C-alpha positions in Angstrom: 202.3 143.7 -27.2 202.2 145.3 -23.7 199.9 142.5 -22.5 202.4 139.8 -24.0 205.3 141.6 -22.2 203.7 141.4 -18.9 202.8 137.7 -19.5 206.5 136.9 -20.3 208.0 139.2 -17.6 205.9 138.5 -14.6 207.2 134.9 -14.1 210.8 135.9 -14.8 210.5 138.5 -12.1 208.8 136.0 -9.9 211.9 133.3 -10.5 214.5 136.0 -9.5 212.5 137.0 -6.4 211.9 133.5 -5.4 215.6 132.5 -5.8 216.4 135.1 -3.3 213.8 134.4 -0.5 214.6 131.9 2.2 211.2 132.0 4.1 209.3 129.0 3.1 205.9 130.6 4.3 206.7 133.8 2.4 208.0 132.2 -0.9 204.7 130.0 -1.1 202.4 133.0 -1.1 204.9 134.8 -3.4 204.7 131.9 -5.8 200.8 131.9 -5.8 200.7 135.9 -6.0 203.0 135.8 -9.2 201.0 132.9 -10.6 197.8 135.0 -10.2 199.3 137.9 -11.8 200.4 135.7 -14.7 196.9 134.5 -15.3 195.5 138.1 -15.1 197.8 139.3 -17.7 197.2 136.3 -20.0 193.5 137.0 -19.8 194.3 140.6 -20.9 196.3 139.2 -23.8 193.4 137.0 -24.7 190.9 139.7 -24.9 193.1 141.7 -27.3 193.4 138.7 -29.6 189.6 137.9 -29.6 189.0 141.6 -30.4 191.8 142.3 -32.9 192.5 138.6 -34.1 196.3 137.7 -34.6 199.0 140.2 -34.0 202.8 140.1 -33.4 206.3 141.4 -34.7 209.3 139.4 -35.8 209.9 137.4 -33.0 206.4 137.0 -31.3 203.2 135.9 -32.8 199.8 135.5 -31.0 196.7 134.0 -32.6 193.6 132.0 -31.6 195.5 128.8 -31.2 198.5 129.8 -29.0 196.6 132.3 -26.9 194.0 129.6 -25.8 197.0 127.5 -24.7 198.7 130.6 -23.0 195.5 131.3 -20.9 195.3 127.5 -20.0 198.8 127.3 -19.1 198.6 130.3 -16.7 195.4 129.2 -15.2 196.5 125.6 -14.3 200.0 127.2 -13.2 197.8 129.3 -10.9 195.6 126.6 -9.4 198.6 124.4 -8.9 200.3 127.2 -7.0 197.3 127.3 -4.7 197.7 123.5 -4.2 201.4 123.7 -4.0 201.5 126.3 -1.0 200.3 123.9 1.8 201.7 120.6 0.0 205.2 121.7 0.0 204.9 123.2 3.4 204.0 119.8 4.6 207.0 118.2 2.8 209.1 120.7 4.8 207.4 119.7 8.1 208.2 116.0 7.5 211.8 116.8 6.7 211.5 115.5 2.8 212.8 118.9 1.8 215.1 121.5 3.1 214.5 125.2 2.8 217.2 125.5 0.2 215.5 122.9 -2.0 212.1 124.7 -1.5 213.8 127.8 -2.7 214.9 125.9 -5.8 211.5 124.5 -6.3 209.8 127.8 -6.3 212.4 129.4 -8.6 212.1 126.6 -11.0 208.5 126.5 -11.0 208.3 130.1 -12.3 211.1 129.3 -14.8 209.4 126.3 -16.1 206.0 128.4 -16.6 208.1 131.1 -18.5 209.8 128.8 -20.8 206.2 127.4 -21.6 204.8 130.6 -22.3 207.7 131.5 -24.3 207.4 128.4 -26.5 203.7 129.3 -27.0 204.2 132.9 -27.9 207.4 132.9 -30.0 207.2 133.4 -33.9 210.6 132.1 -34.4 210.8 128.2 -34.7 214.4 128.3 -33.5 213.3 130.1 -30.3 210.4 127.5 -29.9 213.1 124.7 -29.7 215.3 126.8 -27.2 212.3 127.3 -25.0 211.3 123.6 -25.0 215.0 122.9 -24.1 214.8 125.3 -21.4 211.5 123.7 -20.1 213.6 120.4 -20.0 216.3 121.9 -17.9 214.0 123.5 -15.3 212.1 120.2 -14.9 215.2 118.1 -14.6 215.8 120.1 -11.3 212.4 119.7 -10.2 212.2 116.1 -10.7 215.3 115.4 -8.7 214.3 117.6 -6.2 214.1 115.0 -3.2 217.6 113.9 -4.0 216.7 110.2 -3.7 218.5 107.5 -5.8 215.1 107.0 -7.4 214.4 110.7 -8.1 218.0 111.3 -9.5 217.6 108.2 -11.6 214.3 109.4 -12.9 215.8 112.9 -13.5 218.8 111.5 -15.5 216.5 109.1 -17.7 214.4 112.3 -18.3 217.4 114.3 -19.3 218.9 111.8 -21.6 215.6 110.7 -23.5 214.4 114.2 -23.9 217.9 115.5 -24.6 218.1 112.9 -27.5 214.6 113.8 -28.7 215.3 117.6 -28.7 218.5 116.9 -30.7 216.4 115.1 -33.3 214.0 118.3 -33.1 217.1 120.6 -33.6 218.3 118.7 -36.8 214.6 118.9 -38.0 214.7 122.7 -37.3 218.0 123.1 -39.5 216.3 121.1 -42.3 213.4 123.4 -42.1 215.7 126.4 -42.3 217.3 124.9 -45.3 213.9 124.6 -47.0 213.0 128.0 -46.1 216.2 129.7 -47.2 215.5 128.7 -50.8 212.3 130.7 -51.0 212.6 133.5 -48.2 215.3 136.1 -49.4 215.8 137.5 -45.9 217.8 134.8 -43.8 216.4 136.6 -40.4 213.1 135.5 -41.4 213.4 132.1 -42.7 212.2 130.5 -39.3 209.4 132.9 -38.5 206.3 130.9 -38.5 204.2 133.8 -39.7 206.4 134.0 -43.0 206.8 130.4 -43.5 203.0 129.9 -43.2 202.3 132.4 -46.0 204.8 130.7 -48.1 204.5 127.1 -47.2 203.4 126.0 -50.6 206.8 126.9 -51.9 208.9 125.0 -49.6 210.5 121.9 -51.0 208.3 118.8 -50.3 211.2 116.4 -50.0 213.0 118.4 -47.4 209.9 119.3 -45.6 209.0 115.7 -45.1 212.5 114.8 -43.7 212.3 117.8 -41.3 209.0 116.8 -40.2 209.8 113.3 -39.3 212.8 114.6 -37.1 210.6 117.2 -35.4 207.8 114.7 -34.9 210.1 112.2 -33.3 211.9 115.1 -31.5 209.0 116.7 -30.0 207.1 113.6 -29.9 209.6 112.5 -27.2 208.3 115.4 -25.0 204.8 114.7 -25.9 205.3 111.1 -24.4 204.4 109.1 -27.5 205.3 105.5 -27.6 208.1 104.4 -27.9 209.7 107.7 -26.7 207.7 107.6 -23.5 209.9 106.0 -20.8 210.9 109.1 -19.1 207.3 110.2 -18.4 206.2 107.5 -15.7 209.6 107.9 -13.9 209.5 111.7 -13.9 205.9 111.7 -12.6 206.5 109.3 -9.8 209.5 110.6 -8.5 209.0 114.3 -8.5 206.9 116.6 -6.3 203.3 116.2 -7.0 202.5 119.7 -8.0 205.3 119.2 -10.7 203.3 116.1 -11.9 200.1 118.2 -12.1 201.9 120.9 -14.6 203.9 118.4 -16.5 201.0 116.2 -17.6 198.7 119.1 -17.9 200.8 121.7 -19.4 204.3 120.6 -20.9 202.8 117.9 -23.1 200.4 120.2 -24.6 203.2 122.6 -25.5 205.2 119.9 -27.3 202.1 118.7 -29.2 201.3 122.4 -30.0 204.9 122.5 -31.6 204.1 119.4 -33.8 200.9 120.9 -34.9 202.5 124.2 -36.2 205.0 122.4 -38.1 202.4 119.8 -39.5 200.4 123.0 -40.8 203.5 123.9 -42.9 204.1 120.3 -44.1 200.7 119.9 -45.2 200.9 122.9 -47.5 204.1 122.0 -48.9 203.0 118.5 -49.7 199.8 119.9 -51.1 201.8 121.7 -53.8 203.8 118.6 -54.7 202.9 115.6 -56.9 205.5 112.9 -55.5 204.0 112.7 -51.9 200.9 111.9 -50.1 199.5 115.3 -49.1 198.2 113.7 -46.0 201.6 112.0 -45.0 202.1 114.1 -42.0 198.7 113.5 -40.6 199.2 109.8 -41.3 202.3 109.8 -39.2 200.6 111.4 -36.3 197.6 108.9 -36.6 200.1 105.9 -36.5 202.1 107.4 -33.3 198.8 108.1 -31.7 197.1 104.6 -32.1 200.2 102.9 -30.9 200.8 105.2 -27.8 197.0 105.0 -26.9 196.9 101.2 -27.1 200.2 100.6 -25.4 199.4 103.0 -22.6 195.8 101.4 -22.0 197.5 98.0 -21.7 200.2 99.3 -19.3 197.6 100.8 -16.9 196.7 97.2 -15.7 200.5 96.6 -14.5 201.0 99.6 -12.4 201.6 99.5 -8.6 202.4 103.3 -8.1 199.5 105.7 -8.1 201.4 108.4 -9.8 202.7 105.9 -12.4 199.1 104.8 -13.0 197.9 108.4 -14.0 201.1 109.1 -15.9 200.1 106.2 -18.3 196.8 107.6 -18.3 198.4 110.8 -19.7 200.3 109.0 -22.4 196.9 107.5 -23.4 195.2 110.8 -23.8 198.3 112.4 -25.6 197.9 109.6 -28.1 194.3 110.4 -28.6 195.0 114.1 -29.1 197.9 113.1 -31.6 195.4 110.8 -33.5 192.9 113.6 -33.7 195.2 116.1 -35.0 196.5 113.6 -37.5 193.0 112.9 -38.7 192.7 116.6 -39.5 189.3 118.1 -40.5 187.4 120.6 -38.5 185.6 118.0 -36.4 188.7 116.2 -35.2 190.6 119.4 -34.8 188.0 121.0 -32.8 187.7 117.8 -30.6 191.4 117.8 -30.2 191.4 121.4 -29.0 188.6 120.7 -26.6 190.4 117.6 -25.4 193.6 119.5 -24.7 191.8 121.7 -22.4 189.6 118.9 -20.5 192.5 116.7 -20.0 194.7 119.3 -18.6 192.0 120.4 -16.2 191.1 116.9 -15.1 194.6 115.4 -14.9 196.0 118.4 -12.9 193.0 117.9 -10.6 193.7 114.1 -10.3 197.3 114.7 -9.4 196.4 117.1 -6.7 194.1 114.5 -5.1 197.0 111.8 -5.6 199.3 114.1 -3.7 197.1 114.3 -0.9 196.4 110.5 -0.9 200.1 109.7 -0.9 200.8 112.0 2.0 197.9 110.5 3.9 199.2 107.0 3.3 202.8 107.9 3.5 203.3 106.1 0.2 202.7 106.1 -3.4 202.0 102.2 -3.5 198.5 101.6 -4.3 198.4 98.6 -2.1 198.7 100.9 0.9 196.3 103.4 0.0 192.9 102.4 1.2 189.4 103.6 2.3 189.9 107.3 1.2 185.9 107.7 1.0 185.9 106.9 4.7 189.1 108.6 6.0 189.4 111.5 3.7 186.0 112.1 2.0 187.3 115.3 0.1 190.4 113.2 -1.3 188.4 110.0 -1.9 185.6 111.7 -3.8 188.0 114.0 -5.8 189.8 111.0 -6.8 186.8 109.1 -7.8 185.0 111.8 -9.7 188.5 112.8 -11.4 188.9 109.2 -12.5 185.3 109.0 -13.9 185.9 112.2 -15.8 189.3 111.1 -17.3 187.7 107.7 -18.2 185.2 109.5 -20.4 182.0 109.1 -18.3 179.2 111.6 -19.3 178.5 114.4 -18.7 182.1 115.3 -18.2 183.9 117.3 -20.9 186.4 114.6 -21.6 183.2 112.4 -22.8 182.2 115.2 -25.3 185.8 115.5 -27.0 186.1 111.7 -27.1 182.6 111.6 -28.7 183.6 114.3 -31.2 186.9 112.4 -31.9 184.8 108.9 -32.3 182.5 110.6 -34.7 185.3 112.1 -36.8 187.0 108.7 -37.0 183.7 107.1 -38.2 183.6 109.7 -40.9 187.2 109.3 -42.1 188.5 106.0 -41.0 185.5 104.0 -40.0 187.6 100.8 -39.3 189.6 102.4 -36.7 186.5 103.1 -34.4 186.7 99.4 -33.2 190.4 99.7 -32.0 189.5 103.0 -30.5 186.5 101.7 -28.6 188.5 98.6 -27.5 191.3 100.9 -26.2 189.0 103.2 -24.3 187.3 100.1 -22.6 190.8 98.6 -21.7 192.0 102.1 -20.2 188.7 102.2 -18.3 189.2 98.7 -16.8 192.7 99.5 -15.8 191.9 102.6 -14.2 189.0 101.2 -12.2 190.5 98.0 -11.1 192.9 99.9 -9.2 190.6 102.8 -8.1 187.9 100.8 -6.4 190.2 99.3 -3.4 191.8 102.7 -3.0 188.5 104.7 -2.6 186.1 101.9 -1.0 188.6 99.4 0.5 189.0 98.7 4.1 190.4 101.6 6.3 193.9 101.3 7.4 194.8 101.6 11.1 197.5 104.2 10.7 197.5 107.3 8.4 198.9 110.6 8.5 197.1 113.8 9.4 197.3 116.3 6.4 195.8 119.5 5.4 193.7 118.7 2.5 193.4 121.9 0.1 190.6 120.7 -2.2 189.6 124.3 -3.8 191.7 124.0 -6.9 190.7 120.4 -7.4 186.9 121.4 -7.1 187.5 124.3 -9.4 188.9 122.1 -12.1 186.3 119.4 -12.0 183.5 121.8 -12.0 185.0 123.4 -15.0 185.3 120.0 -16.7 181.6 119.2 -15.8 180.6 122.6 -17.2 182.3 121.9 -20.5 180.7 118.6 -20.7 177.2 119.9 -20.2 177.4 123.2 -22.3 180.4 124.8 -23.8 180.1 128.5 -23.6 179.5 130.4 -26.7 182.9 132.5 -26.5 184.9 129.5 -25.9 183.1 127.6 -28.6 183.9 130.4 -30.9 187.5 130.5 -29.8 187.9 126.8 -30.6 186.3 127.4 -34.2 188.5 130.3 -34.9 191.5 127.9 -33.9 190.2 125.1 -35.9 189.9 127.4 -39.1 193.4 128.5 -38.5 194.7 125.0 -38.4 192.6 123.3 -41.0 191.5 126.2 -43.2 187.7 125.2 -42.5 185.4 126.2 -39.6 183.2 123.7 -37.8 180.5 126.0 -36.6 
């Protein structure tokens, strides 16, 4: 538990220190240092889990499913902090931010990471709800950081829509407690996931179905599932680019993680009953996933803002993951876990290049971003390769995970393979019709000179390429152990 304690306390200490610092240069380096320490402590935690298996007490529980997401969260948090330091310094130089707001940014950044790590590591489903609400509050401050009318409107929409969603999740959690209280004598353990998982077959199926629907809608709002997705494009387009990277690469994963945890309980409860389809929870996830995937693929064609373009790509991929977890089974679940990782790495890398492209052009309007290959080769090539990767081109890891998903779909739901392939083709067309002029178009006369920090983007894209060519054995075994935990069956 010492490793977990450090993993949770380091961002809290960093948040407090960064709230007191006034030097923008020092705070940028301190934010990076704290993020590095968080990543190292999460690796220590992962090493213990891989050796000993799951462990924890009443309030915290670590297993192969959540520890993999903890490491992914701290890694992307660290690399985004590398990108963030010079990026936010430039925002100070061009007077988009004041030192006070930069202090708020760094403190909220660590608060955001802490709430996500708490949500992933807690054993108490009530604390999970509190942590996700805390993540909402932290990101509201970050989305509105520039204090423009558009950013304040986006933050308000984010707060209202996610607030409504999280209220639905609270009601679902209360219903879950109601079902658990009938079979678990100790009221203090009625929301502990490890206890619930052991006795899930005894839970009342009718109450669990209603609870799951509320939790799916509530947490699905934070995943960005259609029709609950309207906050996501606005939040991405108006907030600082580093926050877009961690929102798209991390927060959406955490909300989906919460849904999968509850689905495991619901599946077990429905298997013991006779009046309900035992696959009802999965079918609901499949329905939301297909709708989200299709709508996002269509909306990609209508975008004019580069950050909104890639935010709709995030909705598309979260729909794919939700669909995969809904199918269930070892192959689809393994593919979904892999897709969570490669999407997080690829999308955060894309938003890093998008941030630089916007600073160079002085706008996020795609009509004014042109000729990046010629003017800023690192940014142009990064955006091109990142988009190829997220569109599912081989040999990148997104191709591998999507291939696994399509294979699982052909095995279980063959008739859904055609709409999936059509959706992938639509998404590909929507991304590349906008990408081609931005990368290869005529060079504009006036562009801003910015410092391009391409290291984190290169690290992410290299890892996505590596995962497409060959998944390391330790990582494959890790995914397989998580797959067995979720589905009860191993793939490998």
